[in-house]
PDB file of N, CA, C and O in Angstrom:
ATOM      1  N   MET A   1       0.903  -1.174   0.016  1.00  0.00           N
ATOM      2  CA  MET A   1      -0.023  -0.051  -0.023  1.00  0.00           C
ATOM      3  C   MET A   1       0.902   1.199  -0.093  1.00  0.00           C
ATOM      4  O   MET A   1       1.916   1.210   0.606  1.00  0.00           O
ATOM      5  N   PRO A   2       0.625   2.176  -0.844  1.00  0.00           N
ATOM      6  CA  PRO A   2       1.393   3.453  -0.955  1.00  0.00           C
ATOM      7  C   PRO A   2       1.244   4.325   0.326  1.00  0.00           C
ATOM      8  O   PRO A   2       0.204   4.419   0.978  1.00  0.00           O
ATOM      9  N   ASP A   3       2.470   4.976   0.612  1.00  0.00           N
ATOM     10  CA  ASP A   3       2.422   5.904   1.753  1.00  0.00           C
ATOM     11  C   ASP A   3       2.014   7.206   1.408  1.00  0.00           C
ATOM     12  O   ASP A   3       2.802   7.903   0.767  1.00  0.00           O
ATOM     13  N   PHE A   4       0.790   7.697   1.764  1.00  0.00           N
ATOM     14  CA  PHE A   4       0.250   9.054   1.472  1.00  0.00           C
ATOM     15  C   PHE A   4       0.429   9.925   2.536  1.00  0.00           C
ATOM     16  O   PHE A   4       0.414   9.482   3.685  1.00  0.00           O
ATOM     17  N   ASP A   5       0.610  11.206   2.291  1.00  0.00           N
ATOM     18  CA  ASP A   5       0.501  12.319   3.481  1.00  0.00           C
ATOM     19  C   ASP A   5      -0.812  12.968   3.186  1.00  0.00           C
ATOM     20  O   ASP A   5      -0.987  13.575   2.129  1.00  0.00           O
ATOM     21  N   PHE A   6      -1.732  12.853   4.095  1.00  0.00           N
ATOM     22  CA  PHE A   6      -2.975  13.505   3.942  1.00  0.00           C
ATOM     23  C   PHE A   6      -3.188  14.664   4.807  1.00  0.00           C
ATOM     24  O   PHE A   6      -4.324  15.082   5.029  1.00  0.00           O
ATOM     25  N   SER A   7      -2.071  15.232   5.335  1.00  0.00           N
ATOM     26  CA  SER A   7      -2.136  16.400   6.258  1.00  0.00           C
ATOM     27  C   SER A   7      -2.789  17.573   5.689  1.00  0.00           C
ATOM     28  O   SER A   7      -3.404  18.338   6.431  1.00  0.00           O
ATOM     29  N   ASN A   8      -2.703  17.786   4.379  1.00  0.00           N
ATOM     30  CA  ASN A   8      -3.242  18.865   3.738  1.00  0.00           C
ATOM     31  C   ASN A   8      -4.426  18.722   3.017  1.00  0.00           C
ATOM     32  O   ASN A   8      -4.972  19.689   2.485  1.00  0.00           O
ATOM     33  N   GLU A   9      -4.880  17.541   2.958  1.00  0.00           N
ATOM     34  CA  GLU A   9      -6.103  17.109   2.160  1.00  0.00           C
ATOM     35  C   GLU A   9      -7.388  17.830   2.956  1.00  0.00           C
ATOM     36  O   GLU A   9      -7.658  17.816   4.156  1.00  0.00           O
ATOM     37  N   MET A  10      -8.028  18.421   1.912  1.00  0.00           N
ATOM     38  CA  MET A  10      -9.217  19.329   2.601  1.00  0.00           C
ATOM     39  C   MET A  10     -10.572  18.716   1.816  1.00  0.00           C
ATOM     40  O   MET A  10     -10.595  18.177   0.710  1.00  0.00           O
ATOM     41  N   SER A  11     -11.658  18.957   2.705  1.00  0.00           N
ATOM     42  CA  SER A  11     -12.846  18.650   1.954  1.00  0.00           C
ATOM     43  C   SER A  11     -13.220  19.798   1.060  1.00  0.00           C
ATOM     44  O   SER A  11     -12.773  20.934   1.214  1.00  0.00           O
ATOM     45  N   LYS A  12     -14.126  19.419   0.046  1.00  0.00           N
ATOM     46  CA  LYS A  12     -14.441  20.348  -0.983  1.00  0.00           C
ATOM     47  C   LYS A  12     -14.815  21.736  -0.521  1.00  0.00           C
ATOM     48  O   LYS A  12     -14.395  22.703  -1.156  1.00  0.00           O
ATOM     49  N   ASN A  13     -15.649  21.911   0.644  1.00  0.00           N
ATOM     50  CA  ASN A  13     -16.123  23.167   1.146  1.00  0.00           C
ATOM     51  C   ASN A  13     -15.220  23.824   2.168  1.00  0.00           C
ATOM     52  O   ASN A  13     -15.541  24.969   2.486  1.00  0.00           O
ATOM     53  N   SER A  14     -14.144  23.298   2.739  1.00  0.00           N
ATOM     54  CA  SER A  14     -13.412  23.926   3.609  1.00  0.00           C
ATOM     55  C   SER A  14     -12.710  25.130   3.123  1.00  0.00           C
ATOM     56  O   SER A  14     -12.497  25.267   1.918  1.00  0.00           O
ATOM     57  N   GLU A  15     -12.332  26.027   4.005  1.00  0.00           N
ATOM     58  CA  GLU A  15     -11.694  27.267   3.676  1.00  0.00           C
ATOM     59  C   GLU A  15     -10.221  27.186   4.135  1.00  0.00           C
ATOM     60  O   GLU A  15      -9.862  26.457   5.059  1.00  0.00           O
ATOM     61  N   LEU A  16      -9.397  27.979   3.434  1.00  0.00           N
ATOM     62  CA  LEU A  16      -8.023  27.918   3.781  1.00  0.00           C
ATOM     63  C   LEU A  16      -7.728  28.806   5.007  1.00  0.00           C
ATOM     64  O   LEU A  16      -8.282  29.903   5.082  1.00  0.00           O
ATOM     65  N   THR A  17      -6.878  28.387   5.978  1.00  0.00           N
ATOM     66  CA  THR A  17      -6.418  29.337   6.947  1.00  0.00           C
ATOM     67  C   THR A  17      -5.487  30.461   6.403  1.00  0.00           C
ATOM     68  O   THR A  17      -4.954  30.365   5.298  1.00  0.00           O
ATOM     69  N   GLU A  18      -5.303  31.601   7.283  1.00  0.00           N
ATOM     70  CA  GLU A  18      -4.359  32.524   6.843  1.00  0.00           C
ATOM     71  C   GLU A  18      -2.947  31.942   6.578  1.00  0.00           C
ATOM     72  O   GLU A  18      -2.247  32.307   5.633  1.00  0.00           O
ATOM     73  N   SER A  19      -2.607  31.064   7.436  1.00  0.00           N
ATOM     74  CA  SER A  19      -1.208  30.295   7.322  1.00  0.00           C
ATOM     75  C   SER A  19      -1.200  29.648   5.871  1.00  0.00           C
ATOM     76  O   SER A  19      -0.240  29.824   5.121  1.00  0.00           O
ATOM     77  N   GLU A  20      -2.267  28.916   5.516  1.00  0.00           N
ATOM     78  CA  GLU A  20      -2.370  28.245   4.263  1.00  0.00           C
ATOM     79  C   GLU A  20      -2.227  29.138   3.060  1.00  0.00           C
ATOM     80  O   GLU A  20      -1.601  28.806   2.053  1.00  0.00           O
ATOM     81  N   HIS A  21      -2.870  30.340   3.225  1.00  0.00           N
ATOM     82  CA  HIS A  21      -2.766  31.187   2.130  1.00  0.00           C
ATOM     83  C   HIS A  21      -1.234  31.745   2.030  1.00  0.00           C
ATOM     84  O   HIS A  21      -0.676  31.950   0.951  1.00  0.00           O
ATOM     85  N   CYS A  22      -0.684  31.942   3.195  1.00  0.00           N
ATOM     86  CA  CYS A  22       0.695  32.435   3.208  1.00  0.00           C
ATOM     87  C   CYS A  22       1.662  31.417   2.621  1.00  0.00           C
ATOM     88  O   CYS A  22       2.684  31.809   2.058  1.00  0.00           O
ATOM     89  N   GLN A  23       1.387  30.187   2.727  1.00  0.00           N
ATOM     90  CA  GLN A  23       2.162  29.023   2.171  1.00  0.00           C
ATOM     91  C   GLN A  23       1.971  29.138   0.753  1.00  0.00           C
ATOM     92  O   GLN A  23       3.004  29.046   0.090  1.00  0.00           O
ATOM     93  N   ILE A  24       0.941  29.310   0.155  1.00  0.00           N
ATOM     94  CA  ILE A  24       0.627  29.489  -1.264  1.00  0.00           C
ATOM     95  C   ILE A  24       1.598  30.502  -1.827  1.00  0.00           C
ATOM     96  O   ILE A  24       2.394  30.256  -2.733  1.00  0.00           O
ATOM     97  N   ILE A  25       1.460  31.667  -1.207  1.00  0.00           N
ATOM     98  CA  ILE A  25       2.100  33.017  -1.645  1.00  0.00           C
ATOM     99  C   ILE A  25       3.628  32.712  -1.502  1.00  0.00           C
ATOM    100  O   ILE A  25       4.372  33.059  -2.419  1.00  0.00           O
ATOM    101  N   GLY A  26       4.066  32.166  -0.548  1.00  0.00           N
ATOM    102  CA  GLY A  26       5.367  31.784  -0.306  1.00  0.00           C
ATOM    103  C   GLY A  26       6.071  30.987  -1.357  1.00  0.00           C
ATOM    104  O   GLY A  26       7.219  31.225  -1.733  1.00  0.00           O
ATOM    105  N   PHE A  27       5.262  29.966  -1.835  1.00  0.00           N
ATOM    106  CA  PHE A  27       5.706  29.063  -2.769  1.00  0.00           C
ATOM    107  C   PHE A  27       5.742  29.709  -4.159  1.00  0.00           C
ATOM    108  O   PHE A  27       6.592  29.421  -5.001  1.00  0.00           O
ATOM    109  N   HIS A  28       4.666  30.688  -4.358  1.00  0.00           N
ATOM    110  CA  HIS A  28       4.629  31.462  -5.643  1.00  0.00           C
ATOM    111  C   HIS A  28       5.808  32.331  -5.721  1.00  0.00           C
ATOM    112  O   HIS A  28       6.432  32.374  -6.781  1.00  0.00           O
ATOM    113  N   LYS A  29       6.186  33.039  -4.693  1.00  0.00           N
ATOM    114  CA  LYS A  29       7.322  33.954  -4.697  1.00  0.00           C
ATOM    115  C   LYS A  29       8.557  33.158  -4.831  1.00  0.00           C
ATOM    116  O   LYS A  29       9.544  33.695  -5.334  1.00  0.00           O
ATOM    117  N   ALA A  30       8.602  31.992  -4.452  1.00  0.00           N
ATOM    118  CA  ALA A  30       9.863  31.281  -4.700  1.00  0.00           C
ATOM    119  C   ALA A  30       9.987  30.572  -6.010  1.00  0.00           C
ATOM    120  O   ALA A  30      10.873  29.748  -6.235  1.00  0.00           O
ATOM    121  N   GLY A  31       8.962  30.963  -6.961  1.00  0.00           N
ATOM    122  CA  GLY A  31       8.994  30.638  -8.326  1.00  0.00           C
ATOM    123  C   GLY A  31       8.301  29.285  -8.616  1.00  0.00           C
ATOM    124  O   GLY A  31       8.433  28.809  -9.743  1.00  0.00           O
ATOM    125  N   PHE A  32       7.606  28.658  -7.725  1.00  0.00           N
ATOM    126  CA  PHE A  32       6.793  27.524  -8.006  1.00  0.00           C
ATOM    127  C   PHE A  32       5.654  27.740  -8.871  1.00  0.00           C
ATOM    128  O   PHE A  32       4.998  28.765  -8.683  1.00  0.00           O
ATOM    129  N   SER A  33       5.287  26.876  -9.859  1.00  0.00           N
ATOM    130  CA  SER A  33       4.090  27.067 -10.710  1.00  0.00           C
ATOM    131  C   SER A  33       2.902  26.690  -9.923  1.00  0.00           C
ATOM    132  O   SER A  33       3.009  26.054  -8.875  1.00  0.00           O
ATOM    133  N   ARG A  34       1.729  27.085 -10.429  1.00  0.00           N
ATOM    134  CA  ARG A  34       0.460  26.651  -9.740  1.00  0.00           C
ATOM    135  C   ARG A  34       0.371  25.193  -9.653  1.00  0.00           C
ATOM    136  O   ARG A  34      -0.149  24.678  -8.663  1.00  0.00           O
ATOM    137  N   ASN A  35       0.870  24.436 -10.683  1.00  0.00           N
ATOM    138  CA  ASN A  35       0.817  22.944 -10.713  1.00  0.00           C
ATOM    139  C   ASN A  35       1.708  22.453  -9.631  1.00  0.00           C
ATOM    140  O   ASN A  35       1.293  21.561  -8.891  1.00  0.00           O
ATOM    141  N   ASP A  36       2.909  22.958  -9.470  1.00  0.00           N
ATOM    142  CA  ASP A  36       3.879  22.533  -8.561  1.00  0.00           C
ATOM    143  C   ASP A  36       3.315  22.802  -7.078  1.00  0.00           C
ATOM    144  O   ASP A  36       3.510  22.010  -6.157  1.00  0.00           O
ATOM    145  N   ILE A  37       2.632  23.943  -6.952  1.00  0.00           N
ATOM    146  CA  ILE A  37       2.153  24.292  -5.590  1.00  0.00           C
ATOM    147  C   ILE A  37       0.945  23.205  -5.285  1.00  0.00           C
ATOM    148  O   ILE A  37       0.790  22.721  -4.163  1.00  0.00           O
ATOM    149  N   ASN A  38       0.196  22.915  -6.298  1.00  0.00           N
ATOM    150  CA  ASN A  38      -1.000  21.902  -6.168  1.00  0.00           C
ATOM    151  C   ASN A  38      -0.460  20.549  -5.768  1.00  0.00           C
ATOM    152  O   ASN A  38      -0.937  19.878  -4.852  1.00  0.00           O
ATOM    153  N   LYS A  39       0.663  20.163  -6.587  1.00  0.00           N
ATOM    154  CA  LYS A  39       1.190  18.849  -6.111  1.00  0.00           C
ATOM    155  C   LYS A  39       1.894  18.829  -4.757  1.00  0.00           C
ATOM    156  O   LYS A  39       1.878  17.801  -4.081  1.00  0.00           O
ATOM    157  N   THR A  40       2.497  19.914  -4.351  1.00  0.00           N
ATOM    158  CA  THR A  40       3.184  20.010  -2.990  1.00  0.00           C
ATOM    159  C   THR A  40       2.203  20.053  -1.823  1.00  0.00           C
ATOM    160  O   THR A  40       2.257  19.343  -0.819  1.00  0.00           O
ATOM    161  N   LEU A  41       1.304  20.985  -2.102  1.00  0.00           N
ATOM    162  CA  LEU A  41       0.516  21.363  -0.813  1.00  0.00           C
ATOM    163  C   LEU A  41      -0.837  20.694  -0.856  1.00  0.00           C
ATOM    164  O   LEU A  41      -1.474  20.513   0.182  1.00  0.00           O
ATOM    165  N   GLY A  42      -1.317  20.297  -2.130  1.00  0.00           N
ATOM    166  CA  GLY A  42      -2.559  19.585  -2.189  1.00  0.00           C
ATOM    167  C   GLY A  42      -3.811  20.406  -2.174  1.00  0.00           C
ATOM    168  O   GLY A  42      -4.896  19.918  -1.855  1.00  0.00           O
ATOM    169  N   PHE A  43      -3.658  21.597  -2.507  1.00  0.00           N
ATOM    170  CA  PHE A  43      -4.834  22.590  -2.549  1.00  0.00           C
ATOM    171  C   PHE A  43      -5.357  22.602  -4.000  1.00  0.00           C
ATOM    172  O   PHE A  43      -4.563  22.385  -4.915  1.00  0.00           O
ATOM    173  N   ALA A  44      -6.630  22.842  -4.247  1.00  0.00           N
ATOM    174  CA  ALA A  44      -7.302  22.916  -5.710  1.00  0.00           C
ATOM    175  C   ALA A  44      -6.475  23.986  -6.301  1.00  0.00           C
ATOM    176  O   ALA A  44      -6.014  24.928  -5.657  1.00  0.00           O
ATOM    177  N   LYS A  45      -6.312  23.782  -7.589  1.00  0.00           N
ATOM    178  CA  LYS A  45      -5.738  24.814  -8.487  1.00  0.00           C
ATOM    179  C   LYS A  45      -6.433  26.134  -8.446  1.00  0.00           C
ATOM    180  O   LYS A  45      -5.809  27.194  -8.394  1.00  0.00           O
ATOM    181  N   THR A  46      -7.744  26.055  -8.472  1.00  0.00           N
ATOM    182  CA  THR A  46      -8.580  27.224  -8.499  1.00  0.00           C
ATOM    183  C   THR A  46      -8.352  28.020  -7.210  1.00  0.00           C
ATOM    184  O   THR A  46      -8.275  29.247  -7.275  1.00  0.00           O
ATOM    185  N   THR A  47      -8.249  27.413  -6.107  1.00  0.00           N
ATOM    186  CA  THR A  47      -7.843  28.104  -5.017  1.00  0.00           C
ATOM    187  C   THR A  47      -6.604  28.754  -4.977  1.00  0.00           C
ATOM    188  O   THR A  47      -6.453  29.872  -4.485  1.00  0.00           O
ATOM    189  N   ILE A  48      -5.661  28.047  -5.509  1.00  0.00           N
ATOM    190  CA  ILE A  48      -4.257  28.567  -5.732  1.00  0.00           C
ATOM    191  C   ILE A  48      -4.224  29.731  -6.574  1.00  0.00           C
ATOM    192  O   ILE A  48      -3.578  30.734  -6.268  1.00  0.00           O
ATOM    193  N   THR A  49      -4.959  29.617  -7.713  1.00  0.00           N
ATOM    194  CA  THR A  49      -5.089  30.822  -8.682  1.00  0.00           C
ATOM    195  C   THR A  49      -5.737  32.025  -7.939  1.00  0.00           C
ATOM    196  O   THR A  49      -5.210  33.136  -7.992  1.00  0.00           O
ATOM    197  N   TRP A  50      -6.912  31.792  -7.229  1.00  0.00           N
ATOM    198  CA  TRP A  50      -7.594  32.790  -6.562  1.00  0.00           C
ATOM    199  C   TRP A  50      -6.714  33.650  -5.508  1.00  0.00           C
ATOM    200  O   TRP A  50      -6.739  34.874  -5.379  1.00  0.00           O
ATOM    201  N   THR A  51      -5.994  32.794  -4.845  1.00  0.00           N
ATOM    202  CA  THR A  51      -5.107  33.351  -3.762  1.00  0.00           C
ATOM    203  C   THR A  51      -4.065  34.147  -4.343  1.00  0.00           C
ATOM    204  O   THR A  51      -3.800  35.263  -3.895  1.00  0.00           O
ATOM    205  N   ILE A  52      -3.367  33.559  -5.466  1.00  0.00           N
ATOM    206  CA  ILE A  52      -2.294  34.414  -6.099  1.00  0.00           C
ATOM    207  C   ILE A  52      -2.942  35.720  -6.855  1.00  0.00           C
ATOM    208  O   ILE A  52      -2.307  36.775  -6.865  1.00  0.00           O
ATOM    209  N   GLN A  53      -4.040  35.633  -7.396  1.00  0.00           N
ATOM    210  CA  GLN A  53      -4.568  36.763  -8.045  1.00  0.00           C
ATOM    211  C   GLN A  53      -5.015  37.741  -7.042  1.00  0.00           C
ATOM    212  O   GLN A  53      -4.789  38.921  -7.308  1.00  0.00           O
ATOM    213  N   ASN A  54      -5.617  37.460  -5.922  1.00  0.00           N
ATOM    214  CA  ASN A  54      -5.829  38.393  -4.856  1.00  0.00           C
ATOM    215  C   ASN A  54      -4.563  39.073  -4.264  1.00  0.00           C
ATOM    216  O   ASN A  54      -4.549  40.246  -3.890  1.00  0.00           O
ATOM    217  N   TYR A  55      -3.571  38.283  -4.219  1.00  0.00           N
ATOM    218  CA  TYR A  55      -2.350  38.848  -3.616  1.00  0.00           C
ATOM    219  C   TYR A  55      -1.780  39.883  -4.658  1.00  0.00           C
ATOM    220  O   TYR A  55      -1.348  40.960  -4.247  1.00  0.00           O
ATOM    221  N   HIS A  56      -1.771  39.576  -5.997  1.00  0.00           N
ATOM    222  CA  HIS A  56      -1.265  40.454  -7.047  1.00  0.00           C
ATOM    223  C   HIS A  56      -2.126  41.860  -7.102  1.00  0.00           C
ATOM    224  O   HIS A  56      -1.674  42.968  -7.391  1.00  0.00           O
ATOM    225  N   ASP A  57      -3.417  41.543  -6.767  1.00  0.00           N
ATOM    226  CA  ASP A  57      -4.292  42.749  -6.929  1.00  0.00           C
ATOM    227  C   ASP A  57      -4.331  43.523  -5.651  1.00  0.00           C
ATOM    228  O   ASP A  57      -5.178  44.411  -5.557  1.00  0.00           O
ATOM    229  N   GLY A  58      -3.554  43.306  -4.704  1.00  0.00           N
ATOM    230  CA  GLY A  58      -3.372  43.960  -3.387  1.00  0.00           C
ATOM    231  C   GLY A  58      -4.530  43.677  -2.509  1.00  0.00           C
ATOM    232  O   GLY A  58      -4.640  44.314  -1.462  1.00  0.00           O
ATOM    233  N   LYS A  59      -5.446  42.734  -2.854  1.00  0.00           N
ATOM    234  CA  LYS A  59      -6.565  42.371  -1.988  1.00  0.00           C
ATOM    235  C   LYS A  59      -6.016  41.425  -0.882  1.00  0.00           C
ATOM    236  O   LYS A  59      -4.989  40.776  -1.082  1.00  0.00           O
ATOM    237  N   SER A  60      -6.705  41.354   0.282  1.00  0.00           N
ATOM    238  CA  SER A  60      -6.447  40.533   1.387  1.00  0.00           C
ATOM    239  C   SER A  60      -6.613  39.046   0.928  1.00  0.00           C
ATOM    240  O   SER A  60      -7.523  38.678   0.184  1.00  0.00           O
ATOM    241  N   THR A  61      -5.726  38.298   1.400  1.00  0.00           N
ATOM    242  CA  THR A  61      -5.960  36.783   1.174  1.00  0.00           C
ATOM    243  C   THR A  61      -6.723  36.167   2.390  1.00  0.00           C
ATOM    244  O   THR A  61      -6.956  34.958   2.402  1.00  0.00           O
ATOM    245  N   LYS A  62      -7.084  36.918   3.333  1.00  0.00           N
ATOM    246  CA  LYS A  62      -7.896  36.384   4.460  1.00  0.00           C
ATOM    247  C   LYS A  62      -9.238  35.889   4.006  1.00  0.00           C
ATOM    248  O   LYS A  62      -9.783  36.392   3.024  1.00  0.00           O
ATOM    249  N   THR A  63      -9.730  35.018   4.624  1.00  0.00           N
ATOM    250  CA  THR A  63     -11.059  34.391   4.398  1.00  0.00           C
ATOM    251  C   THR A  63     -12.169  35.543   5.039  1.00  0.00           C
ATOM    252  O   THR A  63     -12.032  35.952   6.192  1.00  0.00           O
ATOM    253  N   THR A  64     -13.084  35.929   4.305  1.00  0.00           N
ATOM    254  CA  THR A  64     -14.116  36.853   4.594  1.00  0.00           C
ATOM    255  C   THR A  64     -14.997  36.196   5.658  1.00  0.00           C
ATOM    256  O   THR A  64     -15.513  35.111   5.392  1.00  0.00           O
ATOM    257  N   PRO A  65     -15.213  36.797   6.891  1.00  0.00           N
ATOM    258  CA  PRO A  65     -16.065  36.260   7.954  1.00  0.00           C
ATOM    259  C   PRO A  65     -17.576  36.151   7.217  1.00  0.00           C
ATOM    260  O   PRO A  65     -18.009  36.940   6.377  1.00  0.00           O
ATOM    261  N   ARG A  66     -18.158  35.145   7.671  1.00  0.00           N
ATOM    262  CA  ARG A  66     -19.527  34.915   7.304  1.00  0.00           C
ATOM    263  C   ARG A  66     -20.489  34.522   8.450  1.00  0.00           C
ATOM    264  O   ARG A  66     -20.153  33.760   9.357  1.00  0.00           O
ATOM    265  N   SER A  67     -21.768  35.123   8.341  1.00  0.00           N
ATOM    266  CA  SER A  67     -22.647  34.860   9.409  1.00  0.00           C
ATOM    267  C   SER A  67     -23.435  33.562   9.050  1.00  0.00           C
ATOM    268  O   SER A  67     -23.627  33.257   7.873  1.00  0.00           O
ATOM    269  N   ASP A  68     -23.849  32.871  10.000  1.00  0.00           N
ATOM    270  CA  ASP A  68     -24.677  31.706   9.799  1.00  0.00           C
ATOM    271  C   ASP A  68     -26.081  32.102   9.283  1.00  0.00           C
ATOM    272  O   ASP A  68     -26.650  31.417   8.433  1.00  0.00           O
ATOM    273  N   CYS A  69     -26.575  33.113   9.762  1.00  0.00           N
ATOM    274  CA  CYS A  69     -27.929  33.534   9.296  1.00  0.00           C
ATOM    275  C   CYS A  69     -28.004  35.015   8.844  1.00  0.00           C
ATOM    276  O   CYS A  69     -27.084  35.760   9.180  1.00  0.00           O
ATOM    277  N   PRO A  70     -28.878  35.420   8.219  1.00  0.00           N
ATOM    278  CA  PRO A  70     -29.024  36.852   7.707  1.00  0.00           C
ATOM    279  C   PRO A  70     -29.238  37.810   9.044  1.00  0.00           C
ATOM    280  O   PRO A  70     -29.805  37.408  10.060  1.00  0.00           O
ATOM    281  N   ARG A  71     -28.804  38.874   8.913  1.00  0.00           N
ATOM    282  CA  ARG A  71     -28.908  39.846   9.979  1.00  0.00           C
ATOM    283  C   ARG A  71     -30.353  40.359  10.209  1.00  0.00           C
ATOM    284  O   ARG A  71     -30.790  40.637  11.326  1.00  0.00           O
ATOM    285  N   THR A  72     -31.075  40.464   9.023  1.00  0.00           N
ATOM    286  CA  THR A  72     -32.498  40.989   9.197  1.00  0.00           C
ATOM    287  C   THR A  72     -33.298  40.153   8.214  1.00  0.00           C
ATOM    288  O   THR A  72     -32.723  39.569   7.295  1.00  0.00           O
ATOM    289  N   LYS A  73     -34.546  40.087   8.376  1.00  0.00           N
ATOM    290  CA  LYS A  73     -35.352  39.460   7.553  1.00  0.00           C
ATOM    291  C   LYS A  73     -36.316  40.352   6.823  1.00  0.00           C
ATOM    292  O   LYS A  73     -36.903  41.266   7.402  1.00  0.00           O
ATOM    293  N   ALA A  74     -36.470  40.091   5.591  1.00  0.00           N
ATOM    294  CA  ALA A  74     -37.496  40.805   4.625  1.00  0.00           C
ATOM    295  C   ALA A  74     -38.797  40.571   5.143  1.00  0.00           C
ATOM    296  O   ALA A  74     -39.064  39.616   5.873  1.00  0.00           O
ATOM    297  N   GLU A  75     -39.717  41.545   4.724  1.00  0.00           N
ATOM    298  CA  GLU A  75     -41.106  41.348   5.172  1.00  0.00           C
ATOM    299  C   GLU A  75     -41.700  40.003   4.779  1.00  0.00           C
ATOM    300  O   GLU A  75     -42.424  39.402   5.573  1.00  0.00           O
ATOM    301  N   HIS A  76     -41.406  39.498   3.536  1.00  0.00           N
ATOM    302  CA  HIS A  76     -41.862  38.197   2.906  1.00  0.00           C
ATOM    303  C   HIS A  76     -41.411  37.055   3.619  1.00  0.00           C
ATOM    304  O   HIS A  76     -41.994  35.975   3.514  1.00  0.00           O
ATOM    305  N   GLU A  77     -40.270  37.243   4.440  1.00  0.00           N
ATOM    306  CA  GLU A  77     -39.649  36.037   5.072  1.00  0.00           C
ATOM    307  C   GLU A  77     -40.128  36.017   6.540  1.00  0.00           C
ATOM    308  O   GLU A  77     -39.717  35.093   7.241  1.00  0.00           O
ATOM    309  N   LEU A  78     -40.895  36.874   7.041  1.00  0.00           N
ATOM    310  CA  LEU A  78     -41.353  36.819   8.504  1.00  0.00           C
ATOM    311  C   LEU A  78     -42.479  35.736   8.602  1.00  0.00           C
ATOM    312  O   LEU A  78     -43.350  35.607   7.742  1.00  0.00           O
ATOM    313  N   THR A  79     -42.380  34.968   9.736  1.00  0.00           N
ATOM    314  CA  THR A  79     -43.321  33.947   9.928  1.00  0.00           C
ATOM    315  C   THR A  79     -44.585  34.687  10.391  1.00  0.00           C
ATOM    316  O   THR A  79     -44.573  35.884  10.680  1.00  0.00           O
ATOM    317  N   ASN A  80     -45.641  33.932  10.442  1.00  0.00           N
ATOM    318  CA  ASN A  80     -46.993  34.376  10.945  1.00  0.00           C
ATOM    319  C   ASN A  80     -46.866  34.859  12.432  1.00  0.00           C
ATOM    320  O   ASN A  80     -47.491  35.884  12.705  1.00  0.00           O
ATOM    321  N   CYS A  81     -46.239  34.342  13.294  1.00  0.00           N
ATOM    322  CA  CYS A  81     -46.053  34.769  14.668  1.00  0.00           C
ATOM    323  C   CYS A  81     -45.347  36.162  14.708  1.00  0.00           C
ATOM    324  O   CYS A  81     -45.708  37.035  15.497  1.00  0.00           O
ATOM    325  N   GLU A  82     -44.286  36.336  13.788  1.00  0.00           N
ATOM    326  CA  GLU A  82     -43.553  37.617  13.778  1.00  0.00           C
ATOM    327  C   GLU A  82     -44.380  38.776  13.335  1.00  0.00           C
ATOM    328  O   GLU A  82     -44.153  39.911  13.756  1.00  0.00           O
ATOM    329  N   LYS A  83     -45.406  38.489  12.429  1.00  0.00           N
ATOM    330  CA  LYS A  83     -46.152  39.587  11.826  1.00  0.00           C
ATOM    331  C   LYS A  83     -47.207  40.124  12.829  1.00  0.00           C
ATOM    332  O   LYS A  83     -47.672  41.251  12.659  1.00  0.00           O
ATOM    333  N   MET A  84     -47.570  39.399  13.798  1.00  0.00           N
ATOM    334  CA  MET A  84     -48.636  39.775  14.768  1.00  0.00           C
ATOM    335  C   MET A  84     -48.072  40.722  15.705  1.00  0.00           C
ATOM    336  O   MET A  84     -48.767  41.183  16.611  1.00  0.00           O
TER     337      MET A  84
END
């Protein structure tokens, strides 16, 4: 059985930490191609491309915080009890 390193394997919907974004940028600055970064770190090529593009555009590579639920409800989303 082959010896695999699954330490960086991520689920399809998980988000990168700031440290992982920095790893990608570090490899990019060192001259690694997106394909080499993918093979080395195991992150999706689209995630690598997005991270590098945001870095070059001067945007933050930090993950945007998200709320689990909307802050307010529109009138049509209110339940019958909330309308009374």
